[in-house]
N, C-alpha and C positions, 0 to 999 in steps of 0.2 A: 619536388622541381623536378623537371629532367635536368639531368649532366649537360653541360654545355660542349658543342663541337670542338675541334679541336683545329687551329689552323694554325699551320706552320708555315713561316715567314723565311726566305733566303733573302739573302744582301738587307740583313736586317738594320745593320750599320749605316745603312747607305742611302742615298736620297728615295729612290723607288721604294726599297722593303723599311724602310722606316715611316716611311710617309704609311704605308699599310698598317702596321704597329701601330701608329697612334692614333689611324683614324677609325680603326675598329674598338680599340679599348677607349678613345677618348666620344663615344656616341655609347651613351647607357644603352639604346635598343641594340647595339652589336656585342656590346660588353655585356651583354645577361644572355645574347646567345654563343658566343664565340670566346674559348682561352685560344689562347696567342704563345705560339710556342717560338721563339725568335732564333733565328739561326746565322751563329758567325764563328769567326776563327780565331777569335779574340775575347773571350767574355770578359777579360779586365778592362776593354776597354772603355771610356768613361761615357762613349755613344751608348756602350752596353748596359753598362749600369743605369744608365739614365731607363732605357727601356725597362728594366729589371723592378725600377720603382714605378713607374706604370702600371704594373701586372702582369708584364710579360714572365714567361719563364726562358729563359735564356741557355742556350748549350752551344756548344763547339760542334762543328761537323767541315768535311773537305769535300767539294763537291769532285774531288779524283778520287773519290774511297769511298764503293759502295757501303762498306761495312760501318762506316760512320755515319752516313745517309740513311739506312736502316735504324741506326738508334735516334738520329733524328726526327726522321717520319712514323714512327712507330705510336700507334693508335688515330691518325690523323685521318681528319675528314677532308679537309680541303689546305691544298698547298699553293704558296702563291711563289714562283720560282725566278729567278732573274741570275743572267750570266754577266761577266764583265769582259769583255773583247777586248775592252783597253789596259789590262791588267797583263796580259801577255801577249798581245796583239796575234793573236793566232788563232783562224776561224776552228784549226783541225781543234785544236786544246774547247774553244768553247764550246762545239759543238758535240764533244765527244761528254762536257761536262753536264751539257740538256739533256742528252740520254742516258746519263748516268742516274740523273735523277728520276726521269721520268721511267723506269725501268724499275727503279725501287718502289715509285708511287704504284707502279701498274703490280707490282708484286705484292704491295702490302693493300690491293683495293681500297686506293685513294680516290673517293667519290667526285671530288670535285678538283681538277687539277688546271691553274692559271696558269700558262706562260707567258714571259713577258718576250714578247717577240717582236718582227717588222717583216716588213715584205720583204720577198727575193725580188733586186734591185735587175741580177741580171739577167731571171725573168721575164719581167715587166718591160724593161727594156730590149727585149729580143737580141741582146747580148752588149746592145750597145756600148753600156756600163758595167764592165763585169768584177770592178776593183772595186766593189762597196763591202766590204767584209765582213762589217761588222753590222748590216741589214743582212743579207744574205745567209750569215751562221746561224744567228736567229730563226730565218724562217725554213732553213734546211732541219733546225729541230721541233719547227709546228708542223712540219710536212711529217716526220718520223713519230711524233706524238700523236696525229691523225694516224698512222698507219696500223700502230699497235693496237688500238681500237681504246683506248682512252677518256674518260668523260671528259673533256678539257675545254677552257675558254682559252680566247687568246689576245690580250692585252697590248696594246701597241701604242706606246707612247709618242707623244707629234714632238718636234722641234722645242729642244730645250728653250724657255725664256732666259733661264740661266746665260744664255749662251751670247746674248748680247747686251745688255747693259756691261760700258766698260772693257766687252771683248771686238764682237763684233761691231759694237756702236759705242764711238769713241772718239774723242776731238782728232781733227787733223793735226797733225804735226807743224805742219804750214801757215794753217789759218785759224785753228784751234777752234772751229767749227764742228759740231757733232758730223759725226759724218756714218753712214751706214754703207759699208762697201763692200758688194758682193757679185760673185760673176753670174750675175743673172738678172734679167731686166726688173725694174723694180716695180713691176706689176702680176711680178709672180706668187701667186696665193701659197701662202705657207702655214700649217697648222700648229699655232703654239701651245704650248704648256708649261705649265707651273708644276714641274715633277716633284717635289718636294713637298707640295702643301697638299697638292690632286690625284697623285697616284693612287691613293688609299681610297679618296673619294668614288674613283671608279671602280676598285677593286670592290670596295662597300658595295658599289650598286651590283656587280655582277656575283657577288655571293649572295643577294637577299634575291637573286633572281637566276636563279641555276637552268631552273627549264629554259627559261626565256633566251639564254645565253650559250648553252653548251651547244659546240662545234661552232661559235659564231668568232668574229673576230670583233673586238669592243676598240676604237679607237682614243685614245688619252688626249684630247684638245680640246678647247678651250670657242675657237673660232679660227677661220682662215684669215690671215692678214696677209699685207702685200707689204712689201718691203716701205713703199710708199705710205702707206698709213701707218705704219711705228712710228718715221719719225714724225707724221703729222700729229699723230694725240702724245707724241713727248713734246711738240710745241704748243700744245693745249695746257700741258700741266707742269711746262718749266718754258713759260714764256722768255723769261729775260737770258737763260742760261741757253735755249735754244736757238737767239738769233743766228742766223745762215745755215742752221740744222737743216742737211739734205740726204734721201737715197742716192746711189750711185751704182751704176753697173762698169766695171771695171774687168778688164780683160781675165779671162782662165788662168793665164802666165801670170798677171801682176797677183791677182789669188795666190798662186803657187806661189810663189817669192815672199809674199808676208808670211808664210807656212814654214819656209825656208830661212827665214829671220829669226823666227822664235825656236830653233832646233828642230823643228819636224825634219823625219827620213823621207828620202823619196819615194819611197811605198805610201807613204801615210798623208804625205801629198796628194799625190795620184789619187787615194780613195778618197780623199776632202774633197777634192775638184769635182769627181766625177759624184759623188753626195749632193752637192749643190747643184748639179748641170743637171740633173735626173729631173727634178722636183718641176722646173716650167713645161719640161716637155712630156712628163709620163705623172706626174701629180705623185707626192710625198705618199699619198693611201690609193694612190691610181687614179684620181680625179673622184673618190667618195663622198655622200652626203655625212654627215657628223649626226643628221638628225637619231639615226635608230641608237649609236650611242648615247648621246644624250638621255633618252627616255628612261634610262634604266637609273638616272641620278636622282637623288634622295637631297642634294644640296649642289648649289650652281657652280661651276668652276673658275677660275681667278680669270679676270680679264687682262691684259696689257696694261692699261691703263691703273688698276689696280696692283698687279705685279712690281711696276716705276715705283707706285705710293711706296713702296719695301723696300724696294733696292736699295743695298747700302751706299751701289757705285753712282745712285741719282741722288742719294742721302742730303748730300751741303748744296744741291741747286736747285733756284729759284726761277 
């Protein structure tokens, strides 16, 4: 029997990376083709131990240290790389970390580099929205990867469904009615994605369709939903608890103030306001269709209705 190809997964104890490890090792077909090396900074974490129990080789590495990355990537056929802007809230740090992994992967002749990217909102908006750093940093790394000739595919996660229940969508303190209050029209299309369960499904599709996906952007989203649709589906699923539920557009200054109330510094307030406002005007994915991205999938992505059904924030509602 031919030896398995080695897939190295960064961020393995996080939502995206953890989903990739579980998906590849949980599917007999891909588990027979790929060995998984899960990279984390702390192999003693319970999450890391869980990955080892699933059959992954767990190793430690630091995205700021190329020598540790060389050890982590030794013998790799494919790499899934993701960085966390929010850890240090520095675009410069995130870009350098992404370049570090790409440089080492190129040096070690990795055959398929999968980068967790996003669109460059500053470019997409012609400079109108120039402070969406957590998008633009990843986009700058994508541009670098393309420039060095790395055989790569770019995975772009949609708007996390986990941001909605109990967070963006919660009871109004005055009326107690569930309210989805965002600084965009209630008819704005938002590509929703269950990152923890579905990142692995998309990355699996990328790995199994290397030639078809090289050089391309693959969108991680089940469908486009408007805030109005999000609320309407909630009403169908939870008819009693949803009485009076509504989606409303609020002034962006009110949205900014809500971020200030939970302790977000001004720079993050502006970033998050811009991250919302660009969507109705320019499109989260530049208004592109999801059809091509869905064509490589071997299993369906989680719908908003299905996600609500398993959300702990909605578990006691009826």
